[in-house]
N, C-alpha and C positions, 0 to 999 in steps of 0.2 A: 504494500500500500504506500502511496506517495506520502512523504514525511509531512506534507501540508495537511494531511487528512488522516483520521484514525478510524479503523473499522474493527470491531470485535464481535464475534458470534459465539454463542454459548447455549447449550441445551438447558432446559429447566433442571433445577436440582431435584425436584420431585420426580421419581420414577413413574408414578401414576400419570402425571401431567405430560410426560414424554409420549404417551399414547395419543395425545391430542395436539400438542404443540411441538413442532419439530425443533425450533430454536428461537432465541431472541437475538437481536443484534443492536449494537450501539455504534453510531456513525456520526462523527463530528469534525468540524474544522473551525478554528478561530481566526483564520487568515482572511482579512478584508479583501485581499487581492486574488483570492483563489476562486476559480470557477471550473466546473467540469461538465462535459457532455458525454453521454454514454448511451448504449443500447442495452436494454434488458430483455430477457427472452421468455418464451412461453413456459408455463409450469402448471402442474396439476395441484400445486399448493395455492392457498389464498393467504392474505396477510392484512394486518392492520399496521399502518405506519403513522408515527406521531412526529410532527415537526414542532420544535419550540421556537417562538419568535420568527416564524416564517409564513409565507403565503404561497399557495400553490394554485396554478391554473392549468387546465387540461385542454388539449386539442384532440382530434380524432386519433392521432398517432402517438401522442406523448404528453409530457408535462414539463412545466417550468416552475422552479422554486426560487424565491428571492427572499431576502431578509425583510421582516415586518415587525417592528417592536410593539405594535399595537395588538398583535395576536399572541395570546399566551400559548395556546396549542392549536395546531391544525391536525385533525385526526382523519385519516384516509383509510377506506377499505378498498383493497384491490383483489378482485376475484380471479378465477381461472380465465386465462386469455390464450388465444390460439396463434397469435402473431406477435412479433417483436414490437417493442415500443421504444421511443427515444425519451431520454430524460436530460434535463439541464438544471443544475443547481449552483447557486452562488453563495459563497460563505459570507459571514459566519452562519453555520447551521448546526443543529444538534438533533439527531434523529433516533428514535427508538422503533425497532421493528419486532412485531410478533408474527412469526411465520408458522402457520398451522399445518398439521398433517391433513391429508384428504379427509373431509368430513369433520375435521378437528373443531372448527369454530362452531359447528352445529351443536356440540356438546356443552356450550356455554350459553345457549339460548333457551328461553322458556316458551318461545313461540316458534312455529316452523321457519326454517332458514329462508324459504322463498317469500315469506311475509316481510322479512327484514331487508333482504338484499334484492332490490328491484332494479338496480342498475349497476354498472361496472365501468370505471371506479365510482366510489361514493365520497364526495367531500363532506366534511363535518359529520362524520359517522358517530352518532351520539347514542347508539343502542345501549352502551354500558353506563351512560349517565354520569352523574356527579361523582360517584364512588370511584370510577375509573380515573377521573381527573385528579382526585385526591391521591390515588396511588401514583399517578404520573409525577406529581409534584415531589413525592418522596423519592422516586427514582432519579429525578433530575437533581435533587438536593444532595446526593452522594456521588462521589467519584469511584467508590469501591464496586467493582463489577459483581462480586458475590452478594453484596447488599442490594444492588439493583435487581438481581435475579430473585432474591428472597421476597422482595416487595411484589414483583410481578407474579411469582408463584402463589403467594398468599391471596392476591386478588383473584386469580383464576380458579384456585381451589374453592374459594367462596362462591364463585359463579357456576361451578360445575353442575351440570344437569344432563347426565349421559343420554345420548341419542338412543331411542328405543326402537327405531325402525331397522330391524335385523336384515331385511331384504336388501336395502341399499348397501349396508356394510358388507354383506356377503358378495354382492355384485362387484364392488370396488376391489375386494380381495381377489376375486376371480381374475379381474383385468390386470392385476399385478403379477399373477401367476402365469398367464398366457394371453396371447393375442386372439381375441374372440370377436366374431361378427355379432351384430345385435341378435340375430336368430340363434346362434350358438349360446349366447349368454342367456337368452330367454329360456332356452331348453334346459340349461343347467339350473336355472332358478325355478323352473316349472311355473313360469309366469307368461302372460301374453306380452307380445312385443310392445303394445301400447302401454301396458303397466310399467314395463322397464323404462321406457322413454319418459314416462311421467315421473317416476322415482328420481331419475337423474336430473330432470329439470327442477323438480321441487327441492332437492337437497344439494345440488352442485351447480345448477344453472348452466349445464352443458349436456351434450348428448353422450351416450356410451362410446361412440366412435371418436368423438373429440377427446374424451378422457383417455381412451386407449392410445391414441396418437401421441398425447402428451407424455404418457408413461414411457412409450418407446423412445421418444425424443430424449427424455431426461436420463433414461437408462444408457443410451448411447453416449451421452456426455460423461457419465460416471465411469463407464467402461474405458472410454478413451483416456480420461484423466488418470486412471489407475494403471492402465497397461499400455497406453499408446498404440492400440490396435490399428491395423490398416483399415481402409474404408470397406473393403470386401468382408473382412471379419466382423466389423461393426454391423453391417447390413444383415449378415447371417445371424449374429448373436441376438439381434433385436427383432427377428422374424419379419423383416421387410421382404417383399416379394423377390426383389433383386436389387442390385446396386443402383440401377436407374430409378427405382421406386424410392430408395433411400435418399438419393440426391434430390429428387423432386420434393420429397417431404421436407428436407432441411431447407431448401430454397424458399418454400412456402412459409415455413415457421420463422426463419431468420433473415431472409433476404440474401443469404450467401450460400454458395455451395459448401459442402462439408469441409473440404480442405482449407478454404479461406476462413471459414468460421472457426475451426479449431486452432488455426495459426494466430487468430486475433483475440481470443477470449482471455480475460483476466479472472482469476479465482480470488474471491474476497473471503477472508476469514477462514474458518475451518469446516463450514457446512457447504451447502450446494448453491451458493450465490456466484453466478458467473455473469460478467458484463463484458462488452467491448467498449473500450474508451475511445472517444472521438477527439479529433483536434479541435480546439476552440477557434 
């Protein structure tokens, strides 16, 4: 990470929360002259991002964040998305990220996910109300990462309301195990195609095919990062029809062919955050 900027990612201390929250991250810069532009890529995870003393604006393809002393917090929800987006951020900034497991955020809601998340992304995401802002103040008041994690863990433990819809949990698990068509998934679940589609829209705001493609895409990144496999091996390992299908999918998701994509990504922290930094 650039010395002008600091990025730390860490899992919840609570083992039980790790079933729902993949990791937290803390990203900040105090340099008035620092600005960065980047591309961030599709994921099967969704997230809440908190900006302190900043203002964010969205376009169809990205976001711009600038300092704003009048705003204590800007709380953003970002859901599953199928294409890359650009980001631009100007320092000083101080971000907190809560990155959820698939279906993870659903376990902290007392109403159906689809009733809360009606668009993507969402500015001023206020579902967790004043108690969340109280917790955020505590997080920002300490520089100790363990203390930050402890505050966030305590908040989410208090909000925990485990998702009771076993069918969507089983469906997601199946798609992590193997690449299935909607028909194959329906047969495994012994549900109609219509019911499966409805479950995915209600609890994930995407289709089973979209979710499956994101799983394959992210698995390819992880395999490449760990073993530097060639493109043919990556295509085969991730159940793409052939290398041509693999390249087509990557171009659609990232805007780059796989070779260029892998040569340009930066890995932030210790979890699965990957960006391509752009020249200002």
